[in-house]
C-alpha positions as CSV (number, residue, x, y, z in Angstrom):
1,M,0.0,0.0,0.0
2,N,1.5,3.3,-1.0
3,I,1.7,6.5,1.0
4,R,-0.9,8.3,-1.2
5,I,-3.5,5.7,-0.3
6,L,-2.7,6.0,3.4
7,V,-3.0,9.8,3.2
8,G,-6.3,9.4,1.4
9,I,-7.6,7.0,4.1
10,A,-6.6,9.4,6.9
11,L,-8.2,12.3,5.0
12,A,-11.4,10.2,4.5
13,F,-11.6,9.3,8.2
14,L,-11.0,12.9,9.3
15,S,-13.5,14.4,6.9
16,G,-16.1,11.7,7.8
17,W,-15.7,12.7,11.4
18,L,-16.1,16.4,10.5
19,L,-19.2,15.5,8.4
20,W,-20.7,13.6,11.3
21,Q,-20.1,16.5,13.7
22,G,-21.8,18.9,11.3
23,L,-24.8,16.7,10.7
24,S,-25.2,15.9,14.4
25,A,-25.2,19.6,15.3
26,V,-27.9,20.2,12.6
27,M,-29.9,17.2,13.9
28,M,-29.7,18.5,17.5
29,I,-30.9,22.0,16.5
30,T,-33.8,20.6,14.5
31,S,-34.8,18.2,17.3
32,R,-35.3,21.3,19.5
33,G,-38.0,22.5,17.1
34,S,-36.0,24.8,14.8
35,P,-36.6,24.5,11.0
36,L,-33.9,22.9,8.9
37,S,-33.2,26.2,7.1
38,D,-32.4,27.9,10.4
39,A,-30.1,25.1,11.5
40,L,-28.2,25.3,8.2
41,L,-28.2,29.0,7.5
42,Q,-28.4,30.9,10.9
43,P,-25.4,31.3,10.8
44,P,-24.3,29.4,7.6
45,T,-21.3,27.7,9.4
46,S,-23.2,24.4,9.5
47,L,-23.8,24.4,5.8
48,V,-20.2,25.4,5.0
49,R,-18.9,22.6,7.3
50,I,-21.2,20.0,5.8
51,V,-20.4,20.9,2.2
52,A,-16.7,21.2,2.9
53,A,-16.5,17.8,4.7
54,C,-18.5,16.2,1.8
55,L,-16.1,17.5,-0.8
56,V,-13.0,16.5,1.2
57,L,-14.5,13.0,1.8
58,L,-15.4,12.5,-1.8
59,G,-12.0,13.7,-2.9
60,A,-10.2,11.4,-0.5
61,L,-12.2,8.4,-1.7
62,V,-11.5,9.2,-5.3
63,A,-7.8,9.5,-4.4
64,V,-7.8,6.2,-2.5
65,A,-9.3,4.7,-5.7
66,Q,-6.3,6.0,-7.6
67,R,-8.5,8.1,-9.9
68,P,-7.5,11.5,-11.2
69,G,-9.0,14.6,-9.6
70,G,-9.4,13.4,-6.1
71,A,-6.7,15.6,-4.6
72,W,-8.1,18.7,-6.3
73,L,-11.6,17.9,-5.1
74,A,-10.3,17.5,-1.6
75,A,-8.4,20.7,-1.9
76,I,-11.6,22.6,-2.7
77,G,-13.3,21.2,0.4
78,T,-10.2,22.0,2.5
79,V,-10.2,25.6,1.3
80,L,-13.9,25.8,2.2
81,F,-13.3,24.3,5.6
82,A,-10.3,26.6,6.2
83,L,-12.7,29.5,5.6
84,L,-14.9,28.3,8.4
85,P,-12.8,29.6,11.4
86,I,-12.0,32.8,9.4
87,M,-15.8,33.4,9.0
88,M,-16.4,32.7,12.7
89,A,-13.6,35.0,13.8
90,A,-14.8,37.7,11.5
91,T,-18.2,37.7,13.0
92,G,-16.9,38.1,16.5
93,T,-17.4,34.5,17.7
94,A,-15.4,33.7,20.8
95,S,-12.1,32.0,19.9
96,R,-12.9,28.9,22.0
97,L,-15.7,28.2,19.5
98,W,-13.5,28.3,16.4
99,A,-10.1,27.2,17.7
100,D,-10.8,23.5,17.0
101,E,-11.7,24.3,13.4
102,A,-8.5,26.3,13.0
103,V,-6.4,23.3,14.2
104,V,-8.3,20.8,12.1
105,S,-7.9,23.1,9.1
106,V,-4.1,23.0,9.5
107,V,-4.3,19.2,9.6
108,L,-6.6,19.1,6.5
109,I,-4.3,21.5,4.7
110,A,-1.2,19.3,5.4
111,L,-3.0,16.0,4.4
112,T,-4.4,17.6,1.2
113,A,-1.1,19.1,0.3
114,A,0.5,15.7,0.6
115,L,-2.3,14.2,-1.5
116,C,-1.6,16.9,-4.2
117,V,2.2,16.4,-4.2
118,I,2.4,12.6,-4.1
119,K,2.0,11.2,-7.6
120,R,-0.6,8.6,-8.4
121,R,0.6,5.2,-9.5
122,K,-0.4,4.3,-13.0
123,A,-2.6,1.2,-13.2
């Protein structure tokens, strides 16, 4: 098993966990009686998190399958996820609420950069 596949698997697990966190937050908000639109768009951080995690997960799975384009799809999702703590900080959210996203963003950036740099094996 080559390094690119291992990086893709790590990226898939991390993005799957991030996706689950985003979905569980939305489910918790809607279970308290709020409409889905409010859970996703008030503020839009939940929607951005879910979309970014989906893109990273899809890109990681494509990379694990050794198909072209997976690294770049993961990169788009990583950029979106990296915008999340920036958006939260810009709106004046307390740093304890977005610090985890900032740390995870650094890890996502490192894994995605590795995915973009490591060459795919030809079948």
